[in-house]
Backbone as CSV, one residue per row, in Angstrom:
resi,resn,N_x,N_y,N_z,CA_x,CA_y,CA_z,C_x,C_y,C_z
1,UNK,14.030,15.922,9.086,14.187,15.033,7.948,13.005,15.240,7.010
2,UNK,13.298,15.264,5.746,12.259,15.400,4.718,12.377,14.228,3.750
3,UNK,11.236,13.761,3.298,11.164,12.665,2.340,10.458,13.180,1.095
4,UNK,10.987,12.825,-0.053,10.337,13.156,-1.324,10.330,11.895,-2.179
5,UNK,9.185,11.607,-2.761,9.084,10.494,-3.700,8.772,11.071,-5.068
6,UNK,9.602,10.753,-6.033,9.362,11.171,-7.416,8.278,10.260,-7.978
7,UNK,7.069,10.778,-8.025,5.932,9.964,-8.446,5.972,9.617,-9.936
8,UNK,6.821,10.296,-10.705,6.978,9.905,-12.113,7.839,8.652,-12.227
9,UNK,8.674,8.398,-11.221,9.492,7.182,-11.199,8.798,6.035,-10.480
10,UNK,8.022,6.354,-9.441,7.398,5.335,-8.592,6.504,4.418,-9.418
11,UNK,6.698,3.111,-9.224,5.879,2.110,-9.914,5.041,1.305,-8.918
12,UNK,4.951,1.804,-7.697,4.136,1.225,-6.629,4.464,-0.239,-6.366
13,UNK,5.764,-0.541,-6.307,6.183,-1.887,-5.922,5.925,-2.127,-4.431
14,UNK,5.802,-1.055,-3.674,5.450,-1.059,-2.246,6.539,-1.601,-1.330
15,UNK,7.763,-1.685,-1.793,8.840,-2.118,-0.908,9.025,-1.131,0.241
16,UNK,8.779,0.140,-0.015,8.882,1.157,1.035,7.815,0.947,2.106
17,UNK,6.646,0.505,1.695,5.562,0.247,2.647,5.958,-0.866,3.603
18,UNK,6.611,-1.900,3.090,7.067,-2.994,3.947,8.177,-2.533,4.893
19,UNK,9.069,-1.666,4.402,10.202,-1.210,5.204,9.813,-0.170,6.250
20,UNK,8.870,0.705,5.917,8.499,1.802,6.823,6.992,2.071,6.742
21,UNK,6.178,1.152,7.249,4.724,1.312,7.132,4.168,2.507,7.892
22,UNK,4.946,3.059,8.828,4.496,4.245,9.552,4.662,5.517,8.712
23,UNK,5.369,5.410,7.596,5.629,6.576,6.738,4.993,6.421,5.359
24,UNK,5.013,5.213,4.817,4.517,4.967,3.461,3.290,4.060,3.496
25,UNK,2.363,4.291,2.571,1.161,3.460,2.468,0.656,3.504,1.032
26,UNK,-0.179,2.551,0.704,-0.864,2.555,-0.586,-2.269,3.088,-0.332
27,UNK,-2.617,4.171,-1.012,-3.909,4.815,-0.817,-5.042,4.080,-1.507
28,UNK,-6.236,4.573,-1.288,-7.432,3.973,-1.873,-7.385,3.931,-3.396
29,UNK,-6.664,4.875,-3.986,-6.541,4.921,-5.444,-5.372,4.066,-5.946
30,UNK,-4.806,3.257,-5.030,-3.686,2.365,-5.326,-2.403,3.096,-5.713
31,UNK,-2.286,4.351,-5.260,-1.056,5.113,-5.448,-0.390,5.293,-4.095
32,UNK,0.917,5.494,-4.131,1.686,5.676,-2.914,1.333,6.995,-2.246
33,UNK,1.156,6.954,-0.938,1.014,8.152,-0.115,2.086,8.048,0.966
34,UNK,2.578,9.196,1.445,3.647,9.164,2.423,3.678,10.439,3.252
35,UNK,4.302,10.334,4.400,4.515,11.465,5.288,5.835,12.114,4.887
36,UNK,5.783,13.318,4.382,6.993,13.986,3.899,7.906,14.459,5.028
37,UNK,7.391,14.519,6.250,8.196,14.980,7.386,7.982,14.061,8.586
38,UNK,8.408,12.809,8.475,8.228,11.887,9.602,9.159,12.225,10.759
39,UNK,8.853,11.728,11.927,9.672,11.980,13.111,11.032,11.311,13.019
40,UNK,11.932,11.769,13.857,13.302,11.248,13.862,13.367,9.746,14.126
41,UNK,12.434,9.221,14.902,12.439,7.793,15.220,12.218,6.932,13.973
42,UNK,11.624,7.506,12.947,11.348,6.772,11.705,12.532,6.762,10.743
43,UNK,13.544,7.569,11.022,14.662,7.741,10.083,15.310,6.428,9.648
44,UNK,15.654,5.494,10.553,16.285,4.247,10.088,15.388,3.450,9.118
45,UNK,14.097,3.398,9.403,13.180,2.670,8.525,13.035,3.376,7.176
46,UNK,13.020,4.703,7.191,12.914,5.464,5.940,14.170,5.263,5.084
47,UNK,15.332,5.247,5.721,16.561,4.978,4.972,16.506,3.591,4.336
48,UNK,16.005,2.609,5.072,15.858,1.252,4.536,14.871,1.255,3.369
49,UNK,13.786,2.006,3.496,12.802,2.099,2.417,13.427,2.679,1.152
50,UNK,14.251,3.706,1.313,14.917,4.317,0.154,15.848,3.312,-0.524
51,UNK,16.573,2.533,0.282,17.463,1.519,-0.290,16.673,0.402,-0.972
52,UNK,15.499,0.086,-0.444,14.693,-1.022,-0.968,13.946,-0.671,-2.251
53,UNK,13.792,0.611,-2.544,13.022,1.024,-3.724,13.714,0.542,-4.996
54,UNK,13.060,-0.323,-5.772,13.712,-0.874,-6.964,13.965,0.150,-8.073
55,UNK,13.250,1.279,-8.038,13.453,2.299,-9.075,14.114,3.560,-8.518
56,UNK,14.538,3.490,-7.231,15.239,4.599,-6.575,14.461,5.914,-6.676
57,UNK,13.165,5.848,-6.351,12.294,7.016,-6.444,12.220,7.826,-5.151
58,UNK,12.847,7.332,-4.076,12.758,7.994,-2.767,14.032,8.790,-2.510
59,UNK,13.837,10.065,-2.177,14.953,10.965,-1.906,14.815,11.501,-0.488
60,UNK,15.920,11.565,0.247,15.925,11.986,1.631,16.765,13.233,1.817
61,UNK,16.262,14.125,2.633,16.980,15.349,2.993,17.068,15.377,4.510
62,UNK,18.259,15.328,5.038,18.456,15.250,6.474,18.423,16.593,7.181
63,UNK,17.906,17.684,6.553,17.948,19.030,7.126,18.788,19.050,8.343
């Protein structure tokens, strides 16, 4: 599974951080950081994070 966040769309609402804190976080510079290749166990939370994003900036590839 691969995760991509379009940082030009992301407005750092942090809904993804609440949904999948093991994959998404707010960095020291107050910008979103994320694991682009999280483990399979994280997939349900990542899908929830993508649905929760108010600007739909999270894209998933299920390789």
